[in-house]
Every structure is written in structure tokens, then in C-alpha cells.
DSSP file (Angstrom, degrees, kcal/mol; ACC not computed):
  #  RESIDUE AA STRUCTURE BP1 BP2  ACC     N-H-->O    O-->H-N    N-H-->O    O-->H-N    TCO  KAPPA ALPHA  PHI   PSI    X-CA   Y-CA   Z-CA
    1    1 A M     >        0   0    0      0, 0.0     4,-2.0     0, 0.0     5,-0.2   0.000 360.0 360.0 360.0 -38.0   27.4  146.2  206.8
    2    2 A S  H  >  +     0   0    0      1,-0.2     4,-2.2     2,-0.2     5,-0.1   0.836 360.0  54.6 -69.2 -30.7   29.4  145.6  203.6
    3    3 A R  H  > S+     0   0    0      2,-0.2     4,-2.5     1,-0.2    -1,-0.2   0.914 108.8  48.3 -67.5 -41.2   32.4  144.4  205.7
    4    4 A R  H  > S+     0   0    0      2,-0.2     4,-2.5     1,-0.2    -2,-0.2   0.893 111.5  50.2 -63.8 -40.1   30.2  141.8  207.4
    5    5 A T  H  X S+     0   0    0     -4,-2.0     4,-2.5     2,-0.2    -2,-0.2   0.909 110.9  49.2 -63.8 -42.4   28.8  140.7  204.0
    6    6 A L  H  X S+     0   0    0     -4,-2.2     4,-2.3     2,-0.2    -2,-0.2   0.914 112.8  46.6 -64.1 -44.3   32.3  140.3  202.7
    7    7 A V  H  X S+     0   0    0     -4,-2.5     4,-2.5     2,-0.2    -2,-0.2   0.903 113.2  49.2 -65.7 -41.0   33.5  138.3  205.7
    8    8 A A  H  X S+     0   0    0     -4,-2.5     4,-2.3     2,-0.2    -2,-0.2   0.914 111.9  48.3 -65.2 -42.4   30.4  136.1  205.5
    9    9 A A  H  X S+     0   0    0     -4,-2.5     4,-2.3     2,-0.2    -2,-0.2   0.897 111.9  50.1 -64.2 -40.0   30.9  135.5  201.8
   10   10 A W  H  X S+     0   0    0     -4,-2.3     4,-2.4     2,-0.2    -2,-0.2   0.912 110.8  49.1 -63.9 -42.9   34.6  134.7  202.4
   11   11 A A  H  X S+     0   0    0     -4,-2.5     4,-2.4     2,-0.2    -2,-0.2   0.901 111.2  49.4 -64.0 -41.1   33.6  132.2  205.1
   12   12 A V  H  X S+     0   0    0     -4,-2.3     4,-2.4     2,-0.2    -2,-0.2   0.914 111.7  48.8 -64.9 -42.7   31.0  130.5  202.9
   13   13 A L  H  X S+     0   0    0     -4,-2.3     4,-2.3     2,-0.2    -2,-0.2   0.893 111.6  49.6 -64.6 -39.6   33.5  130.2  200.1
   14   14 A C  H  X S+     0   0    0     -4,-2.4     4,-2.5     2,-0.2    -2,-0.2   0.930 111.6  48.1 -64.6 -44.8   36.2  128.8  202.4
   15   15 A A  H  X S+     0   0    0     -4,-2.4     4,-2.3     1,-0.2    -2,-0.2   0.895 112.1  49.6 -62.9 -40.0   33.7  126.2  203.8
   16   16 A A  H  X S+     0   0    0     -4,-2.4     4,-2.5     2,-0.2    -1,-0.2   0.889 110.8  50.3 -66.1 -38.9   32.7  125.3  200.3
   17   17 A G  H  X S+     0   0    0     -4,-2.3     4,-2.4     2,-0.2    -2,-0.2   0.908 111.2  47.8 -65.5 -42.2   36.3  124.9  199.2
   18   18 A V  H  X S+     0   0    0     -4,-2.5     4,-2.4     2,-0.2    -2,-0.2   0.912 113.5  48.0 -64.9 -42.5   37.1  122.6  202.2
   19   19 A A  H  X S+     0   0    0     -4,-2.3     4,-2.3     2,-0.2    -2,-0.2   0.904 112.7  48.3 -64.9 -41.7   34.0  120.5  201.5
   20   20 A A  H  X S+     0   0    0     -4,-2.5     4,-2.5     2,-0.2    -2,-0.2   0.903 111.5  50.1 -66.2 -40.9   34.8  120.2  197.8
   21   21 A T  H  X S+     0   0    0     -4,-2.4     4,-2.6     2,-0.2    -2,-0.2   0.920 111.1  48.8 -63.1 -43.7   38.4  119.2  198.6
   22   22 A A  H  X S+     0   0    0     -4,-2.4     4,-2.2     1,-0.2    -2,-0.2   0.904 111.8  49.4 -62.8 -41.3   37.3  116.6  201.1
   23   23 A A  H  X S+     0   0    0     -4,-2.3     4,-2.0     2,-0.2    -2,-0.2   0.909 112.3  47.4 -65.6 -41.7   34.8  115.2  198.6
   24   24 A L  H  X S+     0   0    0     -4,-2.5     4,-1.8     2,-0.2    -2,-0.2   0.905 112.0  49.7 -66.3 -41.2   37.5  115.0  195.8
   25   25 A N  H  < S+     0   0    0     -4,-2.6     4,-0.4     1,-0.2    -2,-0.2   0.894 112.0  48.6 -64.3 -39.1   40.0  113.4  198.2
   26   26 A A  H >< S+     0   0    0     -4,-2.2     3,-0.6     1,-0.2    -1,-0.2   0.877 113.0  47.1 -68.9 -37.1   37.4  110.8  199.2
   27   27 A S  H 3< S+     0   0    0     -4,-2.0    -1,-0.2     1,-0.2    -2,-0.2   0.771 114.8  45.4 -77.6 -25.0   36.4  110.0  195.7
   28   28 A S  T 3< S+     0   0    0     -4,-1.8    -1,-0.2    -5,-0.2    -2,-0.2   0.325  79.6 126.0-101.7   8.7   40.0  109.7  194.3
   29   29 A A    <   -     0   0    0     -3,-0.6    -3,-0.0    -4,-0.4     2,-0.0  -0.470  68.0-110.8 -65.3 133.5   41.3  107.6  197.2
   30   30 A P        -     0   0    0      0, 0.0    -1,-0.1     0, 0.0    -2,-0.1  -0.349  30.1-105.8 -67.8 146.6   42.9  104.4  195.8
   31   31 A D    >   -     0   0    0      1,-0.2     3,-1.9    -3,-0.1     4,-0.5  -0.570  23.7-138.0 -68.5 125.8   41.2  101.2  196.4
   32   32 A P  T 3  S+     0   0    0      0, 0.0     3,-0.4     0, 0.0    -1,-0.2   0.758 103.5  50.3 -61.9 -22.1   43.3   99.3  199.0
   33   33 A Q  T >  S+     0   0    0      1,-0.2     3,-1.0     2,-0.1     5,-0.1   0.535  87.5  85.1 -89.4  -7.1   42.8   96.1  197.1
   34   34 A S  T <  S+     0   0    0     -3,-1.9    -1,-0.2     1,-0.3     4,-0.1   0.776  83.9  58.0 -69.2 -24.2   43.9   97.6  193.7
   35   35 A G  T 3  S+     0   0    0     -4,-0.5     2,-0.4    -3,-0.4    -1,-0.3   0.661  96.5  74.0 -78.6 -15.3   47.6   97.0  194.5
   36   36 A T  S <  S-     0   0    0     -3,-1.0     2,-0.9    -4,-0.1    48,-0.1  -0.775  82.4-126.5-102.0 145.2   47.2   93.3  194.9
   37   37 A H        +     0   0    0     -2,-0.4     2,-0.5    46,-0.2    -3,-0.1  -0.779  32.0 178.2 -91.5 110.1   46.6   90.9  192.1
   38   38 A E        +     0   0    0     -2,-0.9    -5,-0.0    -5,-0.1    -2,-0.0  -0.930  41.7  48.2-112.0 137.7   43.6   88.9  192.7
   39   39 A G  S    S-     0   0    0     -2,-0.5     2,-0.1     2,-0.0    -2,-0.0  -0.705  96.4 -25.9 125.9-179.8   42.4   86.4  190.2
   40   40 A P        -     0   0    0      0, 0.0     2,-0.4     0, 0.0    -2,-0.0  -0.355  55.6-132.0 -70.0 142.4   44.0   83.6  188.2
   41   41 A V        -     0   0    0      1,-0.1    40,-0.0    -2,-0.1     5,-0.0  -0.754  33.2-104.7 -89.5 138.3   47.6   83.8  187.4
   42   42 A S     >  -     0   0    0     -2,-0.4     4,-2.6     1,-0.1     5,-0.2  -0.206  26.5-115.0 -61.5 156.3   48.4   83.1  183.7
   43   43 A A  H  > S+     0   0    0      1,-0.2     4,-2.3     2,-0.2     5,-0.2   0.877 116.5  52.6 -60.6 -38.7   49.9   79.7  182.9
   44   44 A E  H  > S+     0   0    0      2,-0.2     4,-2.2     1,-0.2    -1,-0.2   0.911 111.2  45.6 -65.9 -42.3   53.2   81.3  181.8
   45   45 A C  H  > S+     0   0    0      2,-0.2     4,-2.7     1,-0.2    -2,-0.2   0.893 111.9  52.0 -68.1 -38.9   53.5   83.2  185.1
   46   46 A A  H  X S+     0   0    0     -4,-2.6     4,-2.3     2,-0.2    -2,-0.2   0.905 111.2  47.7 -63.0 -40.6   52.6   80.1  187.1
   47   47 A E  H  X S+     0   0    0     -4,-2.3     4,-2.2    -5,-0.2    -2,-0.2   0.896 111.7  50.3 -65.8 -40.3   55.3   78.2  185.2
   48   48 A Y  H  X S+     0   0    0     -4,-2.2     4,-2.1     2,-0.2    -2,-0.2   0.913 111.3  47.9 -64.3 -43.7   57.8   81.0  185.8
   49   49 A I  H  X S+     0   0    0     -4,-2.7     4,-2.6     1,-0.2    -2,-0.2   0.902 110.9  51.4 -64.0 -41.8   57.0   81.1  189.5
   50   50 A A  H  X S+     0   0    0     -4,-2.3     4,-2.3     1,-0.2    -1,-0.2   0.889 108.8  51.5 -62.8 -39.1   57.3   77.3  189.8
   51   51 A D  H  X S+     0   0    0     -4,-2.2     4,-2.3     2,-0.2    -2,-0.2   0.912 110.6  47.9 -63.9 -42.9   60.7   77.5  188.0
   52   52 A I  H  X S+     0   0    0     -4,-2.1     4,-2.6     2,-0.2    -2,-0.2   0.922 111.0  51.2 -63.9 -43.7   61.9   80.1  190.5
   53   53 A E  H  X S+     0   0    0     -4,-2.6     4,-2.4     1,-0.2    -2,-0.2   0.909 110.2  49.8 -59.4 -42.3   60.7   78.0  193.4
   54   54 A A  H  X S+     0   0    0     -4,-2.3     4,-2.4     2,-0.2    -1,-0.2   0.904 110.8  49.1 -64.1 -42.0   62.5   74.9  192.1
   55   55 A R  H  X S+     0   0    0     -4,-2.3     4,-2.3     2,-0.2    -2,-0.2   0.906 111.6  49.4 -64.4 -41.2   65.8   76.9  191.7
   56   56 A L  H  X S+     0   0    0     -4,-2.6     4,-2.4     2,-0.2    -2,-0.2   0.907 110.4  50.7 -63.5 -41.2   65.4   78.3  195.2
   57   57 A A  H  X S+     0   0    0     -4,-2.4     4,-2.4     2,-0.2    -2,-0.2   0.912 110.5  49.0 -63.5 -42.1   64.8   74.7  196.5
   58   58 A R  H  X S+     0   0    0     -4,-2.4     4,-2.2     1,-0.2     6,-0.2   0.903 111.2  50.2 -63.5 -40.0   67.9   73.4  194.7
   59   59 A A  H  X>S+     0   0    0     -4,-2.3     5,-2.2     2,-0.2     6,-0.7   0.892 110.9  49.1 -65.6 -39.0   70.0   76.3  196.2
   60   60 A R  H ><5S+     0   0    0     -4,-2.4     3,-0.7     4,-0.2    -2,-0.2   0.918 111.9  48.8 -65.2 -42.9   68.7   75.6  199.7
   61   61 A E  H 3<5S+     0   0    0     -4,-2.4    -2,-0.2     1,-0.2    -1,-0.2   0.870 112.4  48.1 -64.6 -36.8   69.5   71.9  199.3
   62   62 A A  H 3<5S-     0   0    0     -4,-2.2    -1,-0.2    -5,-0.2    -2,-0.2   0.577 112.5-121.0 -80.5  -9.0   73.0   72.7  198.0
   63   63 A G  T <<5S+     0   0    0     -3,-0.7    -3,-0.2    -4,-0.6    -4,-0.1   0.672  84.9 111.4  78.4  16.4   73.6   75.1  200.9
   64   64 A T      < +     0   0    0     -5,-2.2     2,-1.1    -6,-0.2    -4,-0.2   0.171  33.9 126.5-106.7  17.2   74.1   78.1  198.6
   65   65 A D        +     0   0    0     -6,-0.7     4,-0.1     1,-0.2    -9,-0.0  -0.642  19.8 158.8 -79.7 101.3   70.9   79.9  199.4
   66   66 A D        -     0   0    0     -2,-1.1    -1,-0.2     2,-0.3     3,-0.1   0.295  63.2-104.1-105.1   8.9   72.1   83.4  200.4
   67   67 A G  S    S+     0   0    0      1,-0.2     2,-0.5   -11,-0.1    -2,-0.1   0.482  86.5 116.5  85.8   2.4   68.8   85.1  199.8
   68   68 A V        -     0   0    0      2,-0.0     2,-0.4     0, 0.0    -2,-0.3  -0.913  39.2-179.2-109.4 128.2   69.8   86.7  196.5
   69   69 A V        -     0   0    0     -2,-0.5     2,-0.5    -3,-0.1   -17,-0.0  -0.992  12.4-158.0-127.5 131.5   68.0   85.7  193.4
   70   70 A A        -     0   0    0     -2,-0.4     2,-0.4     2,-0.0    -2,-0.0  -0.936  14.9-169.9-108.6 129.9   68.8   87.0  189.9
   71   71 A L        +     0   0    0     -2,-0.5     2,-0.3     2,-0.0    -2,-0.0  -0.910   9.5 171.9-120.4 145.3   66.0   86.7  187.3
   72   72 A S        -     0   0    0     -2,-0.4     2,-0.4     0, 0.0    -2,-0.0  -0.989  13.3-163.1-149.6 147.8   66.0   87.3  183.6
   73   73 A R        +     0   0    0     -2,-0.3    -2,-0.0     1,-0.1     5,-0.0  -0.998   8.5 178.3-129.8 134.0   63.5   86.8  180.8
   74   74 A V        +     0   0    0     -2,-0.4     2,-0.4     3,-0.0    -1,-0.1   0.561  49.0 106.0-110.8 -12.5   64.5   86.7  177.1
   75   75 A S    >   -     0   0    0      1,-0.2     3,-1.0     2,-0.1    -2,-0.0  -0.556  55.2-156.3 -75.2 126.9   61.2   86.0  175.5
   76   76 A V  T 3  S+     0   0    0     -2,-0.4    -1,-0.2     1,-0.2    -3,-0.0   0.858  94.4  48.5 -68.8 -35.9   59.7   89.0  173.8
   77   77 A D  T 3  S+     0   0    0     -3,-0.0    -1,-0.2     2,-0.0    -2,-0.1   0.298  84.7 130.8 -88.2  10.0   56.2   87.7  174.0
   78   78 A A    <   -     0   0    0     -3,-1.0     2,-0.0     1,-0.1    -5,-0.0  -0.319  63.0-109.5 -68.2 144.4   56.4   86.8  177.7
   79   79 A D        -     0   0    0      1,-0.1     2,-1.0     2,-0.0    -1,-0.1  -0.369  31.3-110.3 -65.2 151.0   53.7   87.9  180.0
   80   80 A D        +     0   0    0      1,-0.1     3,-0.3    -2,-0.0     4,-0.2  -0.778  43.0 172.5 -83.4 105.9   54.7   90.6  182.5
   81   81 A C     >  +     0   0    0     -2,-1.0     4,-3.0     1,-0.2     5,-0.3   0.185  40.3 112.6-100.9  15.3   54.6   88.6  185.7
   82   82 A S  H  > S+     0   0    0      1,-0.2     4,-2.5     2,-0.2     5,-0.2   0.893  79.4  46.6 -60.9 -41.2   56.1   91.3  188.0
   83   83 A D  H  > S+     0   0    0     -3,-0.3     4,-2.5     2,-0.2   -46,-0.2   0.922 114.4  47.5 -65.6 -42.7   52.8   91.8  190.0
   84   84 A E  H  > S+     0   0    0     -4,-0.2     4,-2.6     2,-0.2    -2,-0.2   0.898 113.1  48.5 -65.4 -40.6   52.4   88.0  190.4
   85   85 A L  H  X S+     0   0    0     -4,-3.0     4,-2.6     2,-0.2    -2,-0.2   0.928 111.8  49.3 -63.9 -45.2   56.0   87.6  191.5
   86   86 A R  H  X S+     0   0    0     -4,-2.5     4,-0.8    -5,-0.3    -2,-0.2   0.921 114.7  44.9 -59.9 -44.6   55.8   90.4  194.0
   87   87 A E  H  < S+     0   0    0     -4,-2.5     3,-0.4     2,-0.2     4,-0.3   0.913 115.0  47.5 -67.2 -42.7   52.6   89.0  195.4
   88   88 A H  H  < S+     0   0    0     -4,-2.6     3,-0.4     1,-0.2    -2,-0.2   0.903 121.3  34.3 -66.7 -42.3   53.9   85.4  195.5
   89   89 A F  H >< S+     0   0    0     -4,-2.6     3,-1.4     1,-0.2    -1,-0.2   0.371  87.6  98.6 -98.1   4.8   57.2   86.2  197.1
   90   90 A S  G >< S+     0   0    0     -4,-0.8     3,-0.7    -3,-0.4    -1,-0.2   0.801  83.0  53.4 -64.4 -27.7   56.1   89.1  199.4
   91   91 A G  G 3  S+     0   0    0     -3,-0.4    -1,-0.3    -4,-0.3    -2,-0.1   0.572  95.2  70.9 -81.6  -8.8   55.9   86.8  202.4
   92   92 A D  G <         0   0    0     -3,-1.4    -1,-0.2     1,-0.2    -2,-0.2   0.382 360.0 360.0 -89.8   4.8   59.5   85.5  201.9
   93   93 A R    <         0   0    0     -3,-0.7    -1,-0.2    -4,-0.2    -2,-0.1   0.499 360.0 360.0 -72.4 360.0   61.2   88.8  203.0
């Protein structure tokens, strides 16, 4: 009888562990929309994106568009536009 009790207790604990793991995984799943930036783009980032677009257009017109773009920012107070840039140019790959 004690062996059956031990096996039953072990089975109940395993089932509880599996249920708890499933509940934790479901609650901590990342929001699929969290990786995308939705909402207004700051004026500085919009200006930066427009500048990049203008440079790309000039390169295409000049026939020097090889698909490689080098970017640099020197302003210390500049917004971090990496998410906005990634989102804006993700369709251009």
C-alpha cells in the first residue's frame, strides 16, 4: 500500500509541475507586437529617416546604389532611432 501511495503522490507532483510550467510559459510569452514600434515617430527620427531616404534616392539616380549604406550620428542628445530605422527599412531587404 505504501508503494502505491508513493507512486500516486509522485504522479500528482509531476502533473502539478507540468501544469505549473505550462502556466508560467503561457504567462511569460512575449507579446508578438512588442517587437514592432507602433506609434508616432519622433520628429528627429523622422528627419533622420527622410535624410537617409534622400541619400538613397541620390545614390540610385547617380547609379552608385550598391545596397550598402553607412550611417553615423554624432549628436550626443540624439534620439535612439534604431527601432524606427529597422521598422522603416525592413521591407527593403
